[in-house]
C-alpha positions as CSV (number, residue, x, y, z in Angstrom):
1,M,-102.3,54.1,-4.7
2,T,-104.9,56.6,-5.8
3,H,-104.6,60.3,-6.2
4,T,-107.5,62.7,-6.6
5,N,-107.4,66.0,-8.3
6,T,-108.6,69.0,-6.3
7,Q,-109.0,71.5,-9.2
8,S,-112.1,72.1,-11.3
9,S,-112.1,71.6,-15.1
10,T,-111.3,75.2,-15.6
11,G,-108.1,74.8,-13.6
12,E,-109.4,77.0,-10.7
13,P,-109.4,75.7,-7.1
14,S,-112.8,74.3,-6.2
15,P,-114.2,73.2,-2.8
16,S,-113.2,69.6,-2.3
17,A,-114.4,67.3,0.4
18,L,-111.5,65.5,2.1
19,P,-111.9,62.4,4.3
20,T,-112.7,63.3,7.9
21,R,-111.2,62.2,11.2
22,S,-112.0,62.6,14.8
23,L,-109.8,64.4,17.3
24,G,-111.4,63.4,20.5
25,G,-114.8,64.0,19.2
26,L,-114.0,67.1,17.0
27,E,-114.6,66.0,13.4
28,V,-112.2,67.7,11.0
29,S,-110.6,67.0,7.6
30,A,-107.9,64.3,7.6
31,L,-105.3,67.0,6.7
32,G,-105.5,70.5,8.2
33,Y,-103.6,73.7,7.4
34,G,-100.8,75.1,9.6
35,A,-100.8,78.9,9.3
36,M,-97.5,79.6,11.0
37,V,-95.8,80.0,7.6
38,L,-98.0,83.1,6.8
39,S,-96.3,85.4,9.4
40,P,-93.1,87.4,8.7
41,G,-90.0,86.1,10.4
42,V,-90.8,82.4,10.0
43,Y,-89.7,81.5,6.5
44,G,-88.6,85.0,5.6
45,E,-90.9,87.9,4.5
46,V,-94.4,87.5,3.4
47,D,-97.2,90.0,2.8
48,D,-100.8,89.7,4.1
49,E,-102.4,89.6,0.7
50,R,-100.5,86.4,-0.1
51,G,-101.3,85.0,3.4
52,E,-105.0,85.6,2.9
53,R,-104.9,83.9,-0.5
54,A,-103.2,80.9,1.0
55,L,-105.8,80.6,3.7
56,R,-108.7,80.8,1.2
57,T,-107.0,78.2,-1.0
58,A,-106.7,75.8,2.0
59,V,-110.4,76.1,2.8
60,D,-111.4,75.8,-0.9
61,A,-109.3,72.6,-1.2
62,G,-111.1,71.0,1.8
63,A,-109.2,71.9,4.9
64,T,-111.6,72.2,7.8
65,I,-109.1,72.8,10.6
66,I,-106.8,75.8,10.6
67,D,-103.9,75.9,13.1
68,T,-102.4,79.0,14.6
69,S,-101.0,80.6,17.8
70,D,-101.0,83.9,19.5
71,G,-97.2,83.6,19.3
72,Y,-97.0,83.5,15.4
73,G,-95.9,87.0,14.2
74,A,-95.8,90.2,16.2
75,D,-98.9,91.3,18.2
76,G,-101.0,88.3,17.2
77,H,-100.4,88.8,13.5
78,N,-101.3,85.3,12.4
79,E,-104.6,85.2,14.3
80,R,-105.6,88.6,12.9
81,L,-104.7,87.4,9.3
82,I,-107.0,84.4,9.8
83,G,-109.8,86.5,11.2
84,R,-109.8,88.6,8.1
85,A,-109.4,85.7,5.7
86,L,-112.2,83.7,7.2
87,R,-114.8,86.5,7.3
88,G,-118.1,85.0,6.1
89,R,-116.5,81.4,6.3
90,R,-116.1,80.9,10.0
91,E,-118.6,78.0,10.2
92,Q,-116.8,76.1,7.5
93,V,-113.7,75.5,9.7
94,A,-112.5,74.6,13.1
95,I,-109.9,77.1,14.4
96,A,-107.2,75.7,16.6
97,T,-104.9,78.2,18.4
98,K,-102.3,78.1,21.2
99,F,-101.4,80.4,24.1
100,G,-98.6,81.3,26.5
101,F,-95.7,82.0,24.1
102,R,-94.5,85.4,23.0
103,L,-95.9,87.0,25.9
104,P,-97.8,90.4,26.3
105,E,-96.2,93.2,28.1
106,G,-96.3,92.8,31.9
107,V,-96.4,88.9,31.8
108,E,-93.3,87.4,33.4
109,P,-91.3,85.2,31.0
110,H,-90.5,81.7,32.2
111,P,-87.7,79.9,30.2
112,F,-88.6,76.8,28.3
113,P,-85.5,75.0,26.9
114,T,-85.2,74.0,23.2
115,G,-82.8,72.5,20.7
116,Y,-82.7,75.7,18.7
117,A,-79.5,77.8,18.5
118,F,-81.1,80.5,20.8
119,G,-81.5,77.9,23.5
120,E,-84.8,78.7,25.1
121,L,-88.3,80.2,24.6
122,A,-90.2,82.5,26.9
123,V,-93.6,81.0,28.1
124,N,-96.1,81.6,30.8
125,G,-99.0,79.2,31.7
126,D,-100.1,80.9,34.9
127,P,-103.9,80.4,35.1
128,R,-104.4,84.0,36.0
129,H,-103.4,84.9,32.5
130,V,-105.2,82.3,30.4
131,R,-108.6,84.0,30.0
132,G,-106.8,87.2,28.9
133,Y,-104.8,85.2,26.3
134,A,-108.1,83.7,25.1
135,E,-109.9,87.0,24.9
136,A,-107.1,88.5,22.9
137,S,-107.1,85.5,20.5
138,L,-110.9,85.8,20.1
139,R,-110.6,89.5,19.2
140,G,-107.8,88.8,16.6
141,L,-109.7,85.8,15.1
142,E,-112.9,87.7,14.9
143,T,-114.9,84.9,16.5
144,D,-116.7,84.3,19.7
145,Y,-115.3,80.8,20.3
146,I,-112.2,78.8,19.7
147,D,-112.7,75.2,18.6
148,L,-109.4,73.7,19.9
149,Y,-107.3,75.6,22.4
150,Y,-103.8,74.5,23.4
151,P,-101.2,75.6,25.9
152,H,-98.4,76.1,23.5
153,F,-95.7,74.7,25.8
154,P,-96.0,73.4,29.4
155,D,-94.7,76.1,31.8
156,P,-91.8,74.6,33.9
157,Q,-92.7,77.0,36.7
158,V,-96.5,76.3,36.9
159,P,-98.2,73.0,37.7
160,F,-99.5,71.8,34.4
161,E,-102.8,70.8,35.8
162,E,-103.5,74.4,36.8
163,T,-103.0,75.7,33.3
164,V,-105.2,72.9,32.0
165,G,-107.9,73.8,34.7
166,A,-108.0,77.4,33.4
167,V,-108.8,76.1,29.9
168,A,-111.5,73.9,31.4
169,E,-113.1,77.0,32.8
170,L,-113.1,78.6,29.4
171,I,-114.9,75.5,28.0
172,E,-117.5,75.8,30.7
173,A,-117.9,79.5,29.8
174,G,-118.4,78.7,26.2
175,L,-115.4,80.5,24.9
176,V,-113.6,77.3,24.0
177,R,-115.0,74.0,22.7
178,H,-112.2,71.5,23.1
179,L,-108.9,71.2,25.0
180,G,-105.7,70.4,23.3
181,L,-102.1,70.0,24.4
182,S,-98.9,70.8,22.6
183,N,-95.3,69.7,23.2
184,V,-96.0,67.6,26.2
185,T,-94.9,64.2,27.5
186,A,-97.1,61.3,27.9
187,D,-97.2,61.7,31.6
188,Q,-98.4,65.3,31.2
189,L,-101.0,64.1,28.8
190,R,-102.3,61.7,31.3
191,A,-102.3,64.2,34.1
192,A,-104.2,66.8,32.0
193,H,-106.7,64.3,30.8
194,A,-107.6,63.6,34.5
195,V,-108.5,67.3,34.9
196,H,-110.5,67.6,31.6
197,P,-110.8,65.3,28.6
198,V,-108.2,66.2,26.0
199,A,-109.3,66.2,22.3
200,A,-105.8,66.3,20.7
201,V,-102.2,66.6,21.4
202,Q,-99.7,68.3,19.1
203,I,-96.3,66.5,18.7
204,E,-93.4,66.9,16.4
205,W,-93.8,63.9,14.1
206,S,-92.7,63.2,10.5
207,M,-90.5,60.9,8.5
208,W,-87.5,62.5,9.9
209,K,-88.7,62.8,13.5
210,P,-90.3,59.6,15.0
211,A,-93.0,60.0,17.5
212,D,-92.4,59.0,21.2
213,P,-93.9,55.5,21.4
214,Q,-95.2,56.1,25.0
215,M,-97.0,59.2,23.7
216,L,-98.7,57.2,20.9
217,A,-99.7,54.5,23.3
218,T,-101.1,56.9,25.9
219,A,-103.1,58.9,23.2
220,R,-104.6,55.7,21.8
221,E,-105.5,54.5,25.3
222,L,-107.2,57.8,26.2
223,G,-108.9,58.3,22.8
224,V,-106.9,61.5,22.2
225,G,-106.2,62.6,18.6
226,L,-102.7,63.3,17.3
227,V,-101.8,66.5,15.4
228,P,-98.2,66.2,14.0
229,W,-96.7,69.6,13.7
230,S,-93.9,70.1,11.1
231,P,-95.2,66.9,9.3
232,L,-93.0,67.9,6.4
233,G,-89.9,68.4,8.5
234,A,-90.1,72.2,8.3
235,G,-90.2,71.8,4.5
236,F,-87.3,69.4,4.3
237,L,-89.5,66.5,3.2
238,T,-90.7,68.3,0.1
239,G,-87.2,67.6,-1.3
240,T,-86.9,71.3,-2.5
241,V,-84.8,72.7,0.3
242,G,-81.2,73.2,-0.7
243,Q,-80.4,76.1,1.7
244,V,-82.2,78.5,4.0
245,G,-82.1,82.3,3.6
246,E,-82.1,85.5,5.7
247,G,-85.0,85.8,8.0
248,D,-85.7,82.1,8.1
249,F,-86.2,80.6,11.5
250,R,-84.6,77.4,10.2
251,Q,-81.2,79.1,10.5
252,N,-81.5,78.3,14.2
253,A,-82.1,74.6,13.6
254,P,-78.9,72.5,13.3
255,R,-80.6,70.1,10.9
256,F,-80.6,72.9,8.3
257,D,-77.0,74.2,8.5
258,A,-75.2,73.6,5.3
259,A,-73.3,70.4,6.0
260,N,-76.2,68.7,7.7
261,L,-78.7,69.7,5.2
262,K,-76.7,68.2,2.4
263,A,-76.1,65.0,4.3
264,N,-79.8,64.8,5.1
265,N,-80.9,65.4,1.5
266,D,-78.5,62.6,0.4
267,R,-79.9,60.2,2.9
268,F,-83.5,60.8,2.1
269,A,-83.0,60.3,-1.7
270,P,-84.5,56.7,-1.5
271,V,-87.7,58.2,0.0
272,R,-88.0,60.7,-2.8
273,G,-87.4,57.8,-5.2
274,I,-90.5,56.1,-4.0
275,A,-92.5,59.2,-4.4
276,Q,-91.3,59.3,-8.0
277,E,-92.3,55.7,-8.6
278,L,-95.8,56.4,-7.3
279,G,-96.3,59.5,-9.3
280,I,-96.8,61.8,-6.3
281,T,-94.7,64.6,-4.8
282,P,-92.3,63.8,-1.8
283,A,-94.6,66.0,0.3
284,Q,-97.7,63.9,-0.5
285,L,-95.8,60.7,0.3
286,A,-94.6,62.2,3.7
287,L,-98.2,63.2,4.6
288,A,-99.8,60.0,3.4
289,W,-97.3,58.0,5.4
290,L,-98.4,59.8,8.5
291,L,-102.1,59.3,7.8
292,H,-101.4,55.6,7.5
293,Q,-99.8,55.5,11.1
294,D,-103.1,55.9,13.0
295,P,-106.7,56.7,12.1
296,H,-106.8,59.6,14.5
297,V,-103.8,61.5,13.1
298,V,-104.4,64.9,11.5
299,P,-101.3,66.5,10.1
300,I,-101.2,70.3,9.6
301,P,-98.9,71.1,6.7
302,G,-98.4,74.8,5.9
303,S,-97.4,76.5,2.6
304,R,-97.7,79.9,1.1
305,T,-98.2,78.7,-2.5
306,P,-101.7,77.8,-3.7
307,K,-100.4,74.9,-5.9
308,H,-98.5,73.3,-3.1
309,I,-101.4,73.7,-0.6
310,E,-103.7,71.9,-3.0
311,E,-101.1,69.1,-3.6
312,N,-100.6,68.7,0.1
313,L,-104.2,68.4,0.9
314,A,-104.7,65.9,-2.0
315,A,-102.5,63.6,0.0
316,A,-105.6,62.8,2.1
317,H,-106.7,60.7,-1.0
318,V,-103.4,58.8,-1.4
319,K,-103.4,55.1,-0.5
320,L,-100.2,53.3,0.3
321,D,-100.2,49.6,0.0
322,A,-98.5,47.3,2.5
323,D,-95.4,46.8,0.3
324,V,-94.8,50.5,0.0
325,L,-95.2,51.1,3.7
326,A,-92.8,48.2,4.5
327,R,-90.2,49.7,2.1
328,L,-90.5,53.1,3.8
329,E,-90.2,51.6,7.3
330,R,-87.1,49.8,6.2
331,I,-85.5,53.0,4.7
332,L,-86.5,55.3,7.6
333,G,-85.3,52.7,10.1
334,E,-81.8,52.7,8.5
335,T,-81.6,56.5,8.0
336,E,-79.8,58.6,10.5
337,V,-80.7,62.3,10.5
338,E,-77.9,64.9,11.2
339,G,-78.6,67.8,13.6
340,G,-80.8,66.7,16.4
341,T,-84.5,67.6,16.6
342,L,-86.4,70.7,15.5
343,L,-87.4,71.5,19.1
C-alpha cells in the first residue's frame, strides 16, 4: 500500500496530478468530485463561499471531473456555484451534469419511484425539453459546452431511446461532448448505446451497496465507463456518522434512522479496522476498494471540508494488495446492511 500526500511543504493545497482513467474515451482523473453536497438542503445548510472554496480545493488536489445536476439546489444553484468557482479554470476540468429532475415551471412531472421515505421523484425526459434543459445548464455553468451529459433518471412515461436521441442531437450541435446515463438498468444501457455511444453510466455502488453484476458485465462489453455515485455510502463509510441532523436528506433514507445506523456502524467496524491497520482513513479505503474493482471506474466523492477533499482524492494513489482485497471481500460478503438501498 502506498499513500501520496497532496499538500505542499508549506501545508497549503497544491496542484497534484492524479492517475487518469477513460470513461468511454473521455480522459479524467481516477477520482472526481461530486458537487451535490455544496447545495443547501442536502446535508443541511452551507454557504456559497464555503462551496466555492471546496470546488477550488478539489481542482487544486487533482480532480479533473466535477459532477453536478440541474436538480441540485433550487433554480440550478449547484451549477451556478460551479460556474463561478471555475471562472478562469474551465479548461482544467470536465464538467458532468444531469437533467430532467426538479423541473422548471410548466414541465409536467412524471413520477419515478424511489426507496426514500417520500416515495417518488418528479422527472421528465421528454425530448422536446432536453435542449432547454441543456441551455439553462450552460448558462448556469458559464460555459459553451458540457463534457458529459446525463438524463438524471429514465422517465417511465417516455421511451428512453427518445431521450437519448435528444442528447445525441446536442452532441451533433456541439453543445455536449459525451453521453452519459444515470440510474438505468443494463437493458436500458444497451438500448441507449444502440442510439448513440455511451461514455459513462452512473450507478449507486459502494462497499455497502453492491453493483448489479449484469450492469457491470454490459458496461465492460460495450466499453462504457462506470461512475459510482455515493461511493462513500452518503458519508456512512467515512466512519464518522453517528446521527443525521435537521435539513439532511439522509433523514429520508431508512439506512440512516437511529436503530439501523447503529447496527450498520457496528457491522462495518471490521472494515474500519483494516483502514486503521493500513494507516489510511476509512473513506480512502472505501474509494481505493472501488478503484480496484475495474480500470474504468471513476468514483465521485463529495465533501465540503478541504482536508477531507484532499484525503479522498489521495485515495487514487492507494494500492491494496491481494490479501487485503480478499479480506475485504470476505467481510463485505458476510455483512448485511439494514435499511434497504439509498435509491
